[in-house]
C-alpha positions as a printed Julia matrix, in Angstrom:
167×3 Matrix{Float64}:
   0.0     0.0    0.0
   1.26    3.46  -0.88
   2.12    5.59   2.21
  -0.1     8.37   0.84
  -3.05    6.01   1.33
  -2.05    5.49   4.97
  -1.91    9.26   5.41
  -5.38    9.5    3.87
  -6.64    6.89   6.34
  -5.2     8.9    9.24
  -6.88   12.07   7.93
 -10.15   10.13   7.55
  -9.86    9.07  11.19
  -9.28   12.67  12.29
 -12.09   14.07  10.14
 -14.69   11.6   11.4
 -13.44   11.3   14.98
 -12.64    7.6   14.6
 -10.47    5.82  17.16
  -9.72    2.8   14.99
  -9.69    1.86  11.29
  -8.99   -1.57   9.83
  -8.51   -2.22   6.11
  -7.99   -5.52   4.3
  -6.99   -5.53   0.65
  -5.99   -8.96  -0.61
  -3.15  -10.17   1.64
  -2.54   -6.65   2.97
  -4.0    -5.96   6.4
  -3.69   -2.53   8.03
  -5.07   -1.55  11.43
  -4.73    2.01  12.72
  -5.68    2.76  16.3
  -5.48    6.01  18.27
  -4.08    6.08  21.77
  -2.38    3.28  23.56
   1.3     3.22  24.35
   3.94    2.89  21.67
   5.9    -0.34  21.57
   9.27    1.16  22.57
  12.34   -0.77  23.69
  12.9    -0.45  27.45
  16.08    1.65  27.01
  14.32    4.37  25.0
  12.93    7.28  26.96
  10.6     9.8   25.36
  11.73   13.41  25.71
   9.86   15.5   28.25
   8.71   18.88  27.0
   7.85   21.37  29.69
   5.82   24.34  28.41
   7.02   27.73  29.62
   4.22   30.17  30.45
   4.24   33.45  28.54
   6.28   36.03  30.41
   8.06   33.43  32.54
  11.86   33.35  32.46
  13.37   30.72  30.18
  14.81   27.64  31.91
  18.6    27.26  31.96
  20.09   25.58  28.88
  19.4    21.86  28.96
  16.85   22.01  31.8
  13.85   21.34  29.58
  15.5    18.96  27.13
  15.96   16.08  29.53
  19.76   16.09  29.4
  19.99   17.29  32.99
  23.6    18.34  32.46
  22.91   21.95  31.53
  24.04   21.38  27.93
  21.49   22.16  25.24
  20.28   19.37  22.97
  22.03   19.45  19.6
  19.5    19.18  16.79
  21.09   20.0   13.46
  19.26   23.24  12.65
  19.03   26.94  13.25
  16.56   27.72  16.06
  14.44   30.23  14.14
  12.31   29.19  11.16
  12.94   31.12   7.97
  10.05   32.26   5.83
  11.74   31.02   2.64
  11.8    27.4    3.86
   9.2    24.66   3.86
   8.81   21.98   6.5
   8.76   18.31   5.64
   6.25   16.72   8.04
   6.32   13.15   9.26
   3.69   11.21   7.3
   3.17    8.82  10.23
   3.83    8.02  13.86
   7.02    6.05  14.37
  10.74    6.14  15.04
  12.91    8.45  12.93
  16.18    7.14  11.49
  18.69    9.17   9.46
  20.5     6.07   8.16
  19.65    2.73   6.53
  21.75    0.86   9.11
  23.54    2.02  12.28
  26.95    2.19  10.54
  25.72    3.7    7.24
  26.01    7.3    6.06
  23.04    9.62   6.68
  20.51    9.81   3.85
  20.85   13.62   3.89
  22.72   16.29   5.83
  22.22   20.04   6.21
  23.28   21.69   2.95
  22.51   18.67   0.75
  20.48   19.21  -2.41
  17.4    16.99  -2.68
  14.83   16.21  -5.36
  11.21   15.22  -4.9
  12.11   11.5   -4.97
  15.19   11.74  -2.72
  14.93    9.46   0.32
  15.62   11.68   3.34
  15.05    9.26   6.22
  13.32    6.11   7.4
  10.43    6.02   9.82
   9.84    2.7   11.51
   6.18    2.03  12.23
   4.86   -1.31  13.45
   8.2    -3.04  12.69
   8.08   -1.78   9.06
  10.84    0.48   7.74
   9.23    3.2    5.59
  11.46    5.27   3.3
  10.37    8.92   3.41
  10.96   11.08   0.33
  11.52   14.83   0.31
   8.58   15.56  -2.03
  10.18   18.98  -2.62
  13.22   20.04  -4.61
  15.75   22.2   -2.8
  18.43   22.3   -0.1
  18.17   20.8    3.4
  18.27   23.73   5.88
  17.69   21.88   9.13
  17.06   18.44  10.57
  14.62   18.88  13.45
  14.62   15.34  14.88
  17.41   13.32  16.44
  18.23    9.83  15.14
  16.14    7.2   16.97
  13.62    9.77  18.27
   9.88    9.1   18.18
   7.89   11.3   15.79
   4.19   12.08  15.54
   2.05   12.36  12.43
   2.49   15.84  10.93
   5.48   16.72  13.14
   8.08   18.7   11.17
  11.18   16.53  10.68
  13.23   18.73   8.31
  13.15   22.12   6.64
  14.08   22.7    3.01
  14.82   25.86   1.07
  12.99   25.14  -2.2
  14.91   25.6   -5.44
  14.35   29.09  -6.77
  13.64   30.63  -3.32
  15.32   33.97  -2.63
  18.53   33.81  -0.59
């Protein structure tokens, strides 16, 4: 099944307030269910995000990122979004991987040129490795997710400066 069809099923669930959808097409069987707990290995801890109230002082570097050592987390991007970039959202819930295998080169790095069909990462969902394509032509500006981090549907994973955008 094409991943765009899975995205359409997720949107259908959101539109109609469904908690679960199950589809059988020949030997293919897909079941999508909201809620529950993800099937994470015991050593993986989800990051804790603590919202800061408006007007409150910012926490010290590293305090809200779960490192506990005062050092800021090191995502590969500039902190402010630029208006001449587009975000590439995660098409599904899963685990983000920048490489095919642990010892392989990253699919893309900041500064790399990508085409619409360029594989930029893998998202593992339900023990299936799904290659994610850029779907935009341009240059990778930032990678917003760390390798091995859980991602949500629609969560921005990278930003791209489309070809032809003003510098």
